[in-house]
VOVEXZA-726279 format. One record per residue (C-alpha): x, y, z; residue in three letters; chain; residue number from 1. Coordinates in pm, 1 decimal, decimal comma. Example, Ala and Ser with C-alpha at 12.3 -4.5 7.8 and 13.67 -1.06 7.14 Angstrom:
VEXFI       px       py       pz resn chain resi
VEXFI   1230,0   -450,0    780,0  ALA     A    1
VEXFI   1367,0   -106,0    714,0  SER     A    2
***
This chain:
VEXFI       px       py       pz resn chain resi
VEXFI      3,1     -0,6      6,7  UNK     A    1
VEXFI    116,9    357,9    -77,0  UNK     A    2
VEXFI    245,5    543,9    223,4  UNK     A    3
VEXFI     38,8    863,7    221,1  UNK     A    4
VEXFI    299,4   1036,0    446,0  UNK     A    5
VEXFI    602,3    946,0    236,2  UNK     A    6
VEXFI    574,3   1249,3      4,1  UNK     A    7
VEXFI    786,4   1532,5    124,0  UNK     A    8
VEXFI    627,8   1884,3    138,0  UNK     A    9
VEXFI    739,9   2134,6   -111,7  UNK     A   10
VEXFI    993,1   2378,6     38,9  UNK     A   11
VEXFI    883,1   2745,4     53,4  UNK     A   12
VEXFI   1006,0   2970,9   -213,7  UNK     A   13
VEXFI   1241,3   3147,9     29,0  UNK     A   14
VEXFI   1411,9   2816,3    106,2  UNK     A   15
VEXFI   1436,7   2713,9   -256,3  UNK     A   16
VEXFI   1598,4   3033,4   -352,3  UNK     A   17
VEXFI   1840,5   3044,4    -61,1  UNK     A   18
VEXFI   2186,6   3133,9   -206,8  UNK     A   19
VEXFI   2471,6   2884,0   -179,7  UNK     A   20
VEXFI   2770,2   3110,0   -269,0  UNK     A   21
VEXFI   2851,9   3467,6   -195,2  UNK     A   22
VEXFI   2813,8   3544,6   -562,2  UNK     A   23
VEXFI   2450,2   3442,5   -541,5  UNK     A   24
VEXFI   2367,0   3663,4   -246,6  UNK     A   25
VEXFI   2160,7   3974,8   -323,7  UNK     A   26
VEXFI   2257,5   4284,7   -121,3  UNK     A   27
VEXFI   2517,9   4331,6    155,3  UNK     A   28
VEXFI   2788,2   4424,3    -95,6  UNK     A   29
VEXFI   2956,7   4625,7    191,9  UNK     A   30
VEXFI   3042,3   4285,7    343,8  UNK     A   31
VEXFI   3064,3   4046,7     53,0  UNK     A   32
VEXFI   3188,3   4250,1   -227,7  UNK     A   33
VEXFI   3547,1   4233,2   -367,9  UNK     A   34
VEXFI   3789,7   4330,6    -96,9  UNK     A   35
VEXFI   3515,3   4347,2    172,0  UNK     A   36
VEXFI   3543,6   4163,6    513,4  UNK     A   37
VEXFI   3351,5   3843,8    457,1  UNK     A   38
VEXFI   3480,9   3800,6    100,4  UNK     A   39
VEXFI   3831,7   3832,6    231,5  UNK     A   40
VEXFI   3771,2   3590,9    510,8  UNK     A   41
VEXFI   3648,5   3322,2    268,0  UNK     A   42
VEXFI   3926,4   3378,0     20,4  UNK     A   43
VEXFI   4180,1   3360,3    308,4  UNK     A   44
VEXFI   4023,2   3038,8    439,2  UNK     A   45
VEXFI   4040,0   3161,1    796,8  UNK     A   46
VEXFI   3703,4   3161,0    985,9  UNK     A   47
VEXFI   3664,3   3395,2   1273,8  UNK     A   48
VEXFI   3386,7   3443,9   1530,4  UNK     A   49
VEXFI   3133,9   3715,0   1436,1  UNK     A   50
VEXFI   2801,3   3865,7   1507,1  UNK     A   51
VEXFI   2566,1   3939,6   1220,5  UNK     A   52
VEXFI   2345,3   4221,7   1329,5  UNK     A   53
VEXFI   2050,7   4334,0   1117,2  UNK     A   54
VEXFI   1668,4   4337,6   1060,7  UNK     A   55
VEXFI   1482,1   4022,8    973,3  UNK     A   56
VEXFI   1506,8   3873,4    632,2  UNK     A   57
VEXFI   1826,6   4026,1    514,3  UNK     A   58
VEXFI   2046,2   3710,4    489,4  UNK     A   59
VEXFI   2206,8   3640,2    842,7  UNK     A   60
VEXFI   2136,5   3267,7    836,3  UNK     A   61
VEXFI   2226,6   3241,6    471,9  UNK     A   62
VEXFI   2558,7   3405,8    521,1  UNK     A   63
VEXFI   2641,3   3178,9    813,6  UNK     A   64
VEXFI   2563,4   2867,3    606,1  UNK     A   65
VEXFI   2768,9   2997,7    309,8  UNK     A   66
VEXFI   3062,4   3073,5    535,0  UNK     A   67
VEXFI   3052,7   2718,5    691,7  UNK     A   68
VEXFI   3041,1   2569,8    346,7  UNK     A   69
VEXFI   3326,8   2784,1    221,1  UNK     A   70
VEXFI   3542,5   2685,2    518,8  UNK     A   71
VEXFI   3442,1   2314,6    481,8  UNK     A   72
VEXFI   3329,0   2333,9    839,2  UNK     A   73
VEXFI   3060,0   2138,1   1030,2  UNK     A   74
VEXFI   2758,9   2376,4   1056,9  UNK     A   75
VEXFI   2570,4   2340,7   1386,4  UNK     A   76
VEXFI   2259,4   2567,2   1406,4  UNK     A   77
VEXFI   2116,7   2654,9   1741,7  UNK     A   78
VEXFI   1802,5   2872,1   1800,3  UNK     A   79
VEXFI   1812,5   3082,7   2108,8  UNK     A   80
VEXFI   1432,1   3060,5   2115,8  UNK     A   81
VEXFI   1405,3   2684,8   2143,4  UNK     A   82
VEXFI   1747,2   2573,3   2274,7  UNK     A   83
VEXFI   1915,2   2576,2   2614,3  UNK     A   84
VEXFI   2248,0   2493,6   2777,5  UNK     A   85
VEXFI   2188,9   2114,0   2709,4  UNK     A   86
VEXFI   2172,5   2180,4   2328,7  UNK     A   87
VEXFI   2490,4   2386,2   2348,2  UNK     A   88
VEXFI   2664,9   2098,7   2527,9  UNK     A   89
VEXFI   2558,9   1856,5   2261,5  UNK     A   90
VEXFI   2684,7   2089,4   1987,4  UNK     A   91
VEXFI   3018,8   2113,8   2175,2  UNK     A   92
VEXFI   3043,5   1731,4   2188,7  UNK     A   93
VEXFI   2981,8   1720,1   1819,4  UNK     A   94
VEXFI   3249,5   1989,9   1764,3  UNK     A   95
VEXFI   3497,0   1779,9   1956,5  UNK     A   96
VEXFI   3431,5   1467,2   1742,8  UNK     A   97
VEXFI   3464,2   1673,0   1423,1  UNK     A   98
VEXFI   3790,5   1820,6   1541,6  UNK     A   99
VEXFI   3938,2   1463,2   1600,4  UNK     A  100
VEXFI   3865,6   1406,7   1218,7  UNK     A  101
VEXFI   4028,6   1736,8   1132,2  UNK     A  102
VEXFI   3715,9   1925,3   1044,7  UNK     A  103
VEXFI   3639,8   2266,3   1205,9  UNK     A  104
VEXFI   3296,1   2348,8   1342,6  UNK     A  105
VEXFI   3090,6   2669,5   1315,0  UNK     A  106
VEXFI   2829,8   2711,8   1580,6  UNK     A  107
VEXFI   2554,9   2932,4   1453,4  UNK     A  108
VEXFI   2326,0   3077,7   1721,9  UNK     A  109
VEXFI   2013,1   3241,5   1576,0  UNK     A  110
VEXFI   1864,3   3521,8   1777,9  UNK     A  111
VEXFI   2154,3   3512,3   2025,7  UNK     A  112
VEXFI   2011,7   3820,5   2209,4  UNK     A  113
VEXFI   1750,7   3578,7   2360,9  UNK     A  114
VEXFI   2014,0   3374,8   2539,4  UNK     A  115
VEXFI   2080,0   3484,3   2901,8  UNK     A  116
VEXFI   2426,0   3544,0   3042,0  UNK     A  117
VEXFI   2466,3   3181,6   3164,2  UNK     A  118
VEXFI   2374,6   3042,5   2822,7  UNK     A  119
VEXFI   2615,1   3273,2   2645,6  UNK     A  120
VEXFI   2884,4   3195,3   2892,0  UNK     A  121
VEXFI   2836,3   2823,7   2828,6  UNK     A  122
VEXFI   3008,4   2830,8   2493,7  UNK     A  123
VEXFI   3257,5   3121,5   2554,9  UNK     A  124
VEXFI   3544,9   2888,9   2674,2  UNK     A  125
VEXFI   3517,2   2669,0   2368,3  UNK     A  126
VEXFI   3538,6   2978,9   2149,8  UNK     A  127
VEXFI   3850,9   3091,9   2331,3  UNK     A  128
VEXFI   4006,7   2748,1   2298,3  UNK     A  129
VEXFI   3946,5   2734,4   1925,8  UNK     A  130
VEXFI   3718,0   2420,4   1945,7  UNK     A  131
VEXFI   3456,2   2605,2   1750,1  UNK     A  132
VEXFI   3396,7   2925,6   1565,8  UNK     A  133
VEXFI   3091,9   3124,9   1685,3  UNK     A  134
VEXFI   2859,6   3307,5   1451,7  UNK     A  135
VEXFI   2563,4   3479,9   1616,3  UNK     A  136
VEXFI   2263,8   3646,1   1446,9  UNK     A  137
VEXFI   2072,6   3919,3   1616,5  UNK     A  138
VEXFI   1811,9   4181,7   1530,1  UNK     A  139
VEXFI   1907,6   4378,2   1845,5  UNK     A  140
VEXFI   2197,3   4603,5   1911,9  UNK     A  141
VEXFI   2475,1   4371,9   2041,6  UNK     A  142
VEXFI   2614,5   4644,8   2264,0  UNK     A  143
VEXFI   2299,7   4604,5   2489,4  UNK     A  144
VEXFI   2211,8   4233,5   2437,3  UNK     A  145
VEXFI   2537,4   4041,1   2411,1  UNK     A  146
VEXFI   2780,2   3976,3   2700,6  UNK     A  147
VEXFI   3082,4   4198,7   2691,6  UNK     A  148
VEXFI   3319,0   3895,3   2706,4  UNK     A  149
VEXFI   3158,5   3743,4   2402,7  UNK     A  150
VEXFI   3122,6   4068,1   2219,8  UNK     A  151
VEXFI   3499,2   4133,5   2261,6  UNK     A  152
VEXFI   3579,1   3804,9   2096,1  UNK     A  153
VEXFI   3351,0   3851,4   1799,9  UNK     A  154
VEXFI   3363,8   4091,0   1506,4  UNK     A  155
VEXFI   3034,8   4267,9   1456,8  UNK     A  156
VEXFI   2906,1   4305,0   1102,0  UNK     A  157
VEXFI   2601,9   4522,8   1037,3  UNK     A  158
VEXFI   2357,0   4399,2    756,7  UNK     A  159
VEXFI   2132,0   4645,3    588,1  UNK     A  160
VEXFI   1769,8   4611,5    473,5  UNK     A  161
VEXFI   1752,2   4521,9    100,2  UNK     A  162
VEXFI   1725,4   4827,7   -128,5  UNK     A  163
VEXFI   1448,4   4865,8   -388,3  UNK     A  164
VEXFI   1706,9   4759,8   -648,9  UNK     A  165
VEXFI   1783,3   4449,1   -457,3  UNK     A  166
VEXFI   1417,5   4367,4   -429,4  UNK     A  167
VEXFI   1380,1   4409,7   -812,9  UNK     A  168
VEXFI   1662,5   4166,9   -861,7  UNK     A  169
VEXFI   1487,2   3926,0   -618,9  UNK     A  170
VEXFI   1155,6   3949,5   -819,7  UNK     A  171
VEXFI   1334,6   3892,2  -1143,7  UNK     A  172
VEXFI   1487,3   3578,6   -998,7  UNK     A  173
VEXFI   1155,4   3441,7   -892,0  UNK     A  174
VEXFI    991,2   3516,0  -1235,7  UNK     A  175
VEXFI   1287,5   3337,7  -1407,0  UNK     A  176
VEXFI   1194,2   3009,4  -1239,3  UNK     A  177
VEXFI   1025,9   2763,0  -1489,2  UNK     A  178
VEXFI    692,1   2753,6  -1302,9  UNK     A  179
VEXFI    661,0   3129,3  -1301,2  UNK     A  180
VEXFI    792,5   3233,5  -1645,6  UNK     A  181
VEXFI    442,4   3301,7  -1775,2  UNK     A  182
VEXFI    376,2   3559,4  -1502,8  UNK     A  183
VEXFI    442,6   3933,1  -1521,9  UNK     A  184
VEXFI    417,8   4213,5  -1263,2  UNK     A  185
VEXFI    334,7   4558,6  -1370,8  UNK     A  186
VEXFI    518,9   4878,8  -1251,5  UNK     A  187
VEXFI    276,7   4998,0   -982,1  UNK     A  188
VEXFI    249,4   4636,8   -849,3  UNK     A  189
VEXFI    626,4   4616,4   -832,4  UNK     A  190
VEXFI    639,6   4931,5   -620,2  UNK     A  191
VEXFI    364,9   4818,8   -389,3  UNK     A  192
VEXFI    526,7   4480,9   -345,4  UNK     A  193
VEXFI    857,9   4636,8   -262,6  UNK     A  194
VEXFI    706,5   4886,9    -22,0  UNK     A  195
VEXFI    512,9   4611,6    154,3  UNK     A  196
VEXFI    819,6   4390,3    197,7  UNK     A  197
VEXFI   1000,8   4683,7    356,3  UNK     A  198
VEXFI   1359,6   4560,2    292,6  UNK     A  199
VEXFI   1289,9   4204,2    412,3  UNK     A  200
VEXFI   1373,0   3936,7    146,0  UNK     A  201
VEXFI   1210,5   3651,9    320,5  UNK     A  202
VEXFI    892,9   3858,6    356,3  UNK     A  203
VEXFI    910,2   3954,9    -12,5  UNK     A  204
VEXFI    943,4   3586,0   -120,3  UNK     A  205
VEXFI    656,8   3470,8    102,7  UNK     A  206
VEXFI    436,3   3746,3    -31,0  UNK     A  207
VEXFI    529,0   3676,7   -391,4  UNK     A  208
VEXFI    466,3   3308,4   -348,6  UNK     A  209
VEXFI    121,4   3385,3   -201,9  UNK     A  210
VEXFI     42,1   3616,4   -480,1  UNK     A  211
VEXFI    153,0   3387,0   -761,2  UNK     A  212
VEXFI    -52,2   3098,9   -625,1  UNK     A  213
VEXFI   -350,9   3323,9   -605,5  UNK     A  214
VEXFI   -294,2   3442,4   -963,9  UNK     A  215
VEXFI   -262,3   3081,2  -1085,3  UNK     A  216
VEXFI   -593,1   2997,0   -918,6  UNK     A  217
VEXFI   -762,0   3285,0  -1099,3  UNK     A  218
VEXFI   -575,3   3222,8  -1421,9  UNK     A  219
VEXFI   -416,0   3565,1  -1422,2  UNK     A  220
VEXFI    -80,4   3621,5  -1595,3  UNK     A  221
VEXFI    -24,8   3991,0  -1505,6  UNK     A  222
VEXFI    -26,6   4100,9  -1148,6  UNK     A  223
VEXFI   -131,6   4455,7  -1112,5  UNK     A  224
VEXFI   -160,9   4694,4   -811,1  UNK     A  225
VEXFI   -533,4   4623,5   -763,2  UNK     A  226
VEXFI   -475,4   4246,1   -756,3  UNK     A  227
VEXFI   -201,1   4303,1   -491,0  UNK     A  228
VEXFI   -419,1   4528,5   -282,8  UNK     A  229
VEXFI   -707,1   4277,3   -287,9  UNK     A  230
VEXFI   -492,4   3973,2   -223,1  UNK     A  231
VEXFI   -262,7   4110,4     42,9  UNK     A  232
VEXFI   -515,2   4321,1    237,6  UNK     A  233
VEXFI   -384,9   4524,7    529,5  UNK     A  234
VEXFI    -47,0   4362,2    555,8  UNK     A  235
VEXFI    138,8   4482,9    867,3  UNK     A  236
VEXFI    469,7   4647,8    813,0  UNK     A  237
VEXFI    775,2   4510,8    994,6  UNK     A  238
VEXFI    781,5   4706,6   1322,9  UNK     A  239
VEXFI    938,1   4533,1   1633,3  UNK     A  240
VEXFI    799,0   4740,0   1917,9  UNK     A  241
VEXFI   1084,7   4649,0   2145,4  UNK     A  242
VEXFI   1361,0   4634,4   1884,9  UNK     A  243
VEXFI   1608,1   4842,7   1687,5  UNK     A  244
VEXFI   1368,5   4964,2   1424,3  UNK     A  245
VEXFI   1140,0   5104,1   1700,8  UNK     A  246
VEXFI   1414,8   5307,5   1868,4  UNK     A  247
VEXFI   1552,0   5430,7   1539,1  UNK     A  248
VEXFI   1214,9   5574,1   1451,3  UNK     A  249
VEXFI   1166,8   5737,4   1793,2  UNK     A  250
VEXFI   1509,2   5874,5   1761,8  UNK     A  251
VEXFI   1411,0   6017,8   1418,3  UNK     A  252
VEXFI   1099,7   6172,0   1561,7  UNK     A  253
VEXFI   1286,3   6333,3   1852,0  UNK     A  254
VEXFI   1562,4   6470,3   1634,6  UNK     A  255
VEXFI   1319,4   6610,5   1388,5  UNK     A  256
VEXFI   1142,9   6800,9   1669,7  UNK     A  257
VEXFI   1476,9   6922,0   1805,6  UNK     A  258
VEXFI   1580,2   7030,6   1452,7  UNK     A  259
VEXFI   1260,0   7243,2   1416,0  UNK     A  260
VEXFI   1124,7   7048,3   1116,3  UNK     A  261
VEXFI    747,8   7007,7   1177,6  UNK     A  262
VEXFI    673,9   6816,4    862,6  UNK     A  263
VEXFI    946,1   6557,7    916,8  UNK     A  264
VEXFI    848,6   6527,4   1280,4  UNK     A  265
VEXFI    494,9   6462,2   1178,7  UNK     A  266
VEXFI    603,8   6204,4    928,1  UNK     A  267
VEXFI    794,3   5996,2   1190,2  UNK     A  268
VEXFI    500,5   6038,3   1428,4  UNK     A  269
VEXFI    268,7   5881,3   1156,6  UNK     A  270
VEXFI    528,1   5615,5   1074,9  UNK     A  271
VEXFI    523,4   5504,1   1437,6  UNK     A  272
VEXFI    143,8   5504,1   1469,7  UNK     A  273
VEXFI    117,7   5317,2   1139,7  UNK     A  274
VEXFI    367,6   5064,5   1267,6  UNK     A  275
VEXFI    171,8   4989,8   1580,2  UNK     A  276
VEXFI    349,5   5203,4   1839,2  UNK     A  277
VEXFI    146,0   5261,7   2159,9  UNK     A  278
VEXFI     28,3   5634,7   2143,6  UNK     A  279
VEXFI     69,6   5645,5   2526,1  UNK     A  280
VEXFI    439,1   5583,7   2474,8  UNK     A  281
VEXFI    458,1   5842,5   2213,2  UNK     A  282
VEXFI    274,7   6091,9   2455,3  UNK     A  283
VEXFI    540,2   6026,6   2724,4  UNK     A  284
VEXFI    816,6   6099,1   2467,7  UNK     A  285
VEXFI    652,2   6411,8   2345,8  UNK     A  286
VEXFI    633,7   6542,0   2707,2  UNK     A  287
VEXFI   1001,4   6448,3   2735,6  UNK     A  288
VEXFI   1089,5   6649,4   2424,8  UNK     A  289
VEXFI    922,1   6962,6   2559,3  UNK     A  290
VEXFI   1133,2   6953,3   2875,1  UNK     A  291
VEXFI   1461,6   6844,5   2715,9  UNK     A  292
VEXFI   1474,5   7061,3   2391,9  UNK     A  293
VEXFI   1236,7   7350,8   2455,6  UNK     A  294
VEXFI   1249,9   7406,5   2823,1  UNK     A  295
VEXFI   1209,3   7761,9   2951,1  UNK     A  296
VEXFI   1232,2   7907,9   2606,1  UNK     A  297
VEXFI    866,4   7834,9   2568,5  UNK     A  298
VEXFI    701,5   7702,1   2881,4  UNK     A  299
VEXFI    373,7   7671,4   2685,0  UNK     A  300
VEXFI    528,0   7372,5   2511,7  UNK     A  301
VEXFI    516,5   7166,2   2839,6  UNK     A  302
VEXFI    158,9   7260,2   2890,8  UNK     A  303
VEXFI     53,9   7173,8   2534,8  UNK     A  304
VEXFI    245,5   6835,4   2561,1  UNK     A  305
VEXFI     73,6   6751,8   2881,2  UNK     A  306
VEXFI   -267,0   6862,8   2764,6  UNK     A  307
VEXFI   -222,9   6640,6   2445,7  UNK     A  308
VEXFI   -135,7   6341,8   2663,9  UNK     A  309
VEXFI   -439,3   6405,3   2878,7  UNK     A  310
VEXFI   -660,8   6452,3   2569,0  UNK     A  311
VEXFI   -546,4   6109,6   2437,0  UNK     A  312
VEXFI   -632,0   5944,6   2769,4  UNK     A  313
VEXFI   -979,3   6091,5   2753,0  UNK     A  314
VEXFI  -1052,0   6023,5   2375,8  UNK     A  315
VEXFI   -843,6   5719,0   2301,0  UNK     A  316
VEXFI   -767,4   5621,9   1945,5  UNK     A  317
VEXFI   -793,6   5744,0   1679,9  UNK     A  318
VEXFI   -940,3   6087,7   1794,8  UNK     A  319
VEXFI   -678,6   6143,5   2067,5  UNK     A  320
VEXFI   -390,2   6098,1   1819,8  UNK     A  321
VEXFI   -482,0   6434,9   1660,4  UNK     A  322
VEXFI   -393,2   6609,8   1986,9  UNK     A  323
VEXFI    -56,8   6436,6   1998,5  UNK     A  324
VEXFI      6,0   6522,0   1637,3  UNK     A  325
VEXFI    -50,5   6887,3   1697,8  UNK     A  326
VEXFI    165,2   6879,6   2001,9  UNK     A  327
VEXFI    444,5   6739,8   1776,7  UNK     A  328
VEXFI    391,3   7029,4   1536,2  UNK     A  329
VEXFI    398,7   7292,6   1810,7  UNK     A  330
VEXFI    712,6   7154,6   1970,9  UNK     A  331
VEXFI    885,9   7136,9   1636,8  UNK     A  332
VEXFI    800,7   7497,5   1564,4  UNK     A  333
VEXFI    887,3   7635,2   1915,5  UNK     A  334
VEXFI   1189,3   7817,4   2023,8  UNK     A  335
VEXFI   1450,6   7575,7   2132,3  UNK     A  336
VEXFI   1664,3   7560,2   2448,9  UNK     A  337
VEXFI   1854,5   7278,2   2613,4  UNK     A  338
VEXFI   2000,9   7509,0   2878,1  UNK     A  339
VEXFI   1788,5   7365,7   3154,5  UNK     A  340
VEXFI   1865,4   7007,2   3046,7  UNK     A  341
VEXFI   2239,1   7082,6   3037,5  UNK     A  342
VEXFI   2225,0   7258,8   3366,0  UNK     A  343
VEXFI   2060,5   6959,2   3530,6  UNK     A  344
VEXFI   2322,1   6711,9   3393,8  UNK     A  345
VEXFI   2614,5   6939,6   3496,9  UNK     A  346
VEXFI   2459,8   6976,1   3842,8  UNK     A  347
VEXFI   2437,3   6596,6   3889,8  UNK     A  348
VEXFI   2806,7   6559,7   3808,3  UNK     A  349
VEXFI   2898,4   6849,6   4043,6  UNK     A  350
VEXFI   2696,5   6705,7   4322,2  UNK     A  351
VEXFI   2880,5   6380,1   4302,7  UNK     A  352
VEXFI   3205,2   6564,2   4364,6  UNK     A  353
VEXFI   3065,6   6782,7   4647,9  UNK     A  354
VEXFI   2806,4   6568,3   4810,1  UNK     A  355
VEXFI   2948,9   6596,2   5168,7  UNK     A  356
VEXFI   2985,3   6970,3   5187,5  UNK     A  357
VEXFI   2794,5   7124,9   5486,1  UNK     A  358
VEXFI   2502,1   7360,2   5455,2  UNK     A  359
VEXFI   2631,4   7713,2   5565,7  UNK     A  360
VEXFI   2511,8   7807,3   5911,4  UNK     A  361
VEXFI   2321,9   8109,0   5791,5  UNK     A  362
VEXFI   2105,4   7891,1   5560,5  UNK     A  363
VEXFI   2015,6   7639,0   5825,6  UNK     A  364
VEXFI   1665,2   7645,3   5992,2  UNK     A  365
VEXFI   1651,1   7695,9   6365,8  UNK     A  366
VEXFI   1337,6   7554,2   6513,2  UNK     A  367
VEXFI   1491,7   7489,0   6863,8  UNK     A  368
VEXFI   1664,7   7702,1   7118,5  UNK     A  369
VEXFI   1980,2   7492,9   7091,8  UNK     A  370
VEXFI   1991,0   7543,7   6726,3  UNK     A  371
VEXFI   1963,7   7924,0   6764,7  UNK     A  372
VEXFI   2236,4   7917,7   7035,8  UNK     A  373
VEXFI   2464,5   7729,7   6783,2  UNK     A  374
VEXFI   2399,7   8014,8   6536,0  UNK     A  375
VEXFI   2171,1   7840,3   6292,4  UNK     A  376
VEXFI   2002,4   8095,6   6071,1  UNK     A  377
VEXFI   2204,6   8383,0   6212,1  UNK     A  378
VEXFI   2276,7   8668,4   5958,3  UNK     A  379
VEXFI   2033,5   8520,7   5713,2  UNK     A  380
VEXFI   1902,6   8792,2   5485,4  UNK     A  381
VEXFI   1534,7   8764,6   5403,4  UNK     A  382
VEXFI   1515,9   8845,1   5035,1  UNK     A  383
VEXFI   1167,8   9006,3   5050,8  UNK     A  384
VEXFI   1300,6   9274,6   5288,1  UNK     A  385
VEXFI   1577,3   9375,7   5050,3  UNK     A  386
VEXFI   1560,3   9612,5   4754,9  UNK     A  387
VEXFI   1423,4   9440,5   4447,1  UNK     A  388
VEXFI   1346,6   9143,7   4672,4  UNK     A  389
VEXFI   1700,3   9040,7   4610,8  UNK     A  390
VEXFI   1972,1   9004,6   4880,9  UNK     A  391
VEXFI   2261,3   9140,4   4663,3  UNK     A  392
VEXFI   2597,9   8989,4   4746,4  UNK     A  393
VEXFI   2447,8   8698,2   4958,9  UNK     A  394
VEXFI   2597,2   8348,7   4908,0  UNK     A  395
VEXFI   2397,5   8023,1   4894,0  UNK     A  396
VEXFI   2669,7   7760,0   4841,8  UNK     A  397
VEXFI   2866,9   7569,6   5104,8  UNK     A  398
VEXFI   3151,9   7766,9   5262,0  UNK     A  399
VEXFI   3455,1   7793,7   5030,1  UNK     A  400
VEXFI   3263,6   7674,3   4729,5  UNK     A  401
VEXFI   3192,6   7922,4   4448,0  UNK     A  402
VEXFI   2845,6   7910,2   4288,0  UNK     A  403
VEXFI   2878,6   7727,3   3948,4  UNK     A  404
VEXFI   2712,9   7861,7   3632,0  UNK     A  405
VEXFI   2505,9   7565,7   3544,5  UNK     A  406
VEXFI   2226,6   7748,3   3381,0  UNK     A  407
VEXFI   2306,7   7955,4   3076,9  UNK     A  408
VEXFI   1989,4   8083,5   2909,4  UNK     A  409
VEXFI   1989,1   8081,1   2535,6  UNK     A  410
VEXFI   1903,9   8395,0   2332,1  UNK     A  411
VEXFI   1575,3   8252,8   2216,7  UNK     A  412
VEXFI   1206,0   8272,2   2328,6  UNK     A  413
VEXFI   1141,0   8353,7   2696,2  UNK     A  414
VEXFI   1493,2   8269,5   2797,1  UNK     A  415
VEXFI   1603,0   8605,3   2641,1  UNK     A  416
VEXFI   1412,3   8774,4   2925,6  UNK     A  417
VEXFI   1545,8   8527,6   3180,2  UNK     A  418
VEXFI   1904,1   8586,4   3069,5  UNK     A  419
VEXFI   1855,4   8958,9   3094,8  UNK     A  420
VEXFI   1716,8   8920,5   3451,1  UNK     A  421
VEXFI   2002,4   8706,4   3565,8  UNK     A  422
VEXFI   2256,3   8938,4   3410,4  UNK     A  423
VEXFI   2103,5   9230,5   3612,5  UNK     A  424
VEXFI   2106,3   9028,8   3941,3  UNK     A  425
VEXFI   2474,1   8947,8   3877,1  UNK     A  426
VEXFI   2548,8   9326,5   3841,5  UNK     A  427
VEXFI   2372,0   9390,6   4165,4  UNK     A  428
VEXFI   2603,5   9126,7   4330,8  UNK     A  429
VEXFI   2914,5   9283,2   4181,4  UNK     A  430
VEXFI   2806,9   9629,9   4307,6  UNK     A  431
VEXFI   2734,5   9494,9   4653,1  UNK     A  432
VEXFI   3074,7   9313,4   4670,9  UNK     A  433
VEXFI   3259,8   9610,6   4537,6  UNK     A  434
***
């Protein structure tokens, strides 16, 4: 009797088109082009431990396999999602057996950032001894997610999302396959497909396979934008809310506000909403921007930012997002000052160096008779009883410590007036001291 389960399932398009040599790889020419690091390593025949850092679907696993094949090494893949210390030990045993037969081993750890410190430490000694070569793949910044000891022993290579040109090459490669030669994709559909894939080759191939199957079922030979929109629906763009892409976009939003470009700031705000960012998180960041980059140059910015956050809490999505968007526009257009932010940071450093200095006696409170007898509060000058409500020449720092100039108002917005006021008070001090 025929075994119904003997037939092997057809591999996905992404697996069937996986490159087997560096020359077959699309993109990442800054790493695999002539004279570039990974090409030089292959040509030199000398493997080294490395971390491949980049977004999903840009070829991290593929490059690791190609390197192992090029070095004639045993390739041992381990997933940090499904594996533990036991799996690492088994891989180390296999590496020892291979070494006895004169064959090197490459241990490939996918999503290495998901391993904890103990798991990462488990294979560190074997990397140092030369028993195996470590290749890790991560979508997260290795500086934050990989143990410093391991990071110091591995070269970090940054992989980039595939460009539109790279994606065009990938589409052409698919349509050159025998089963897809009768299909065509028009210009608008090309653009929409590339935009939806968002630099992710695996996502591109999966989408294309889905579309071509749907087209075959409907006996269509030309895929146009209308067909793509109907077939794909509301495809979610790649947006890891806890990952590198997320923080790059919030950085772009913050820098656009700081740089006083309202339209760019609104664009990044819209990108983050479209990608699924929590509007409450954006509201918190908008309030932070108001205090960090506008400060006292325009105190209304803090009020507007806080009001927008409160409005969102009352209205929710999508109505409340309009308030946040207008707060972004106001902050980007407002006068900028980081004088208060800088003053705060300098103060924190100064306090660390002078945290034990005593409060001067004249500034101490004297609620008891003993404290008064000890001189607490003696010779304190009550500012409201002085001309201009200012005790000119008075000191408010610990004895022997000059008052630092942490706060330097900028010549913009309200801080122009603040700067003028402080300059006048300083002149009164100088006159009193003179």
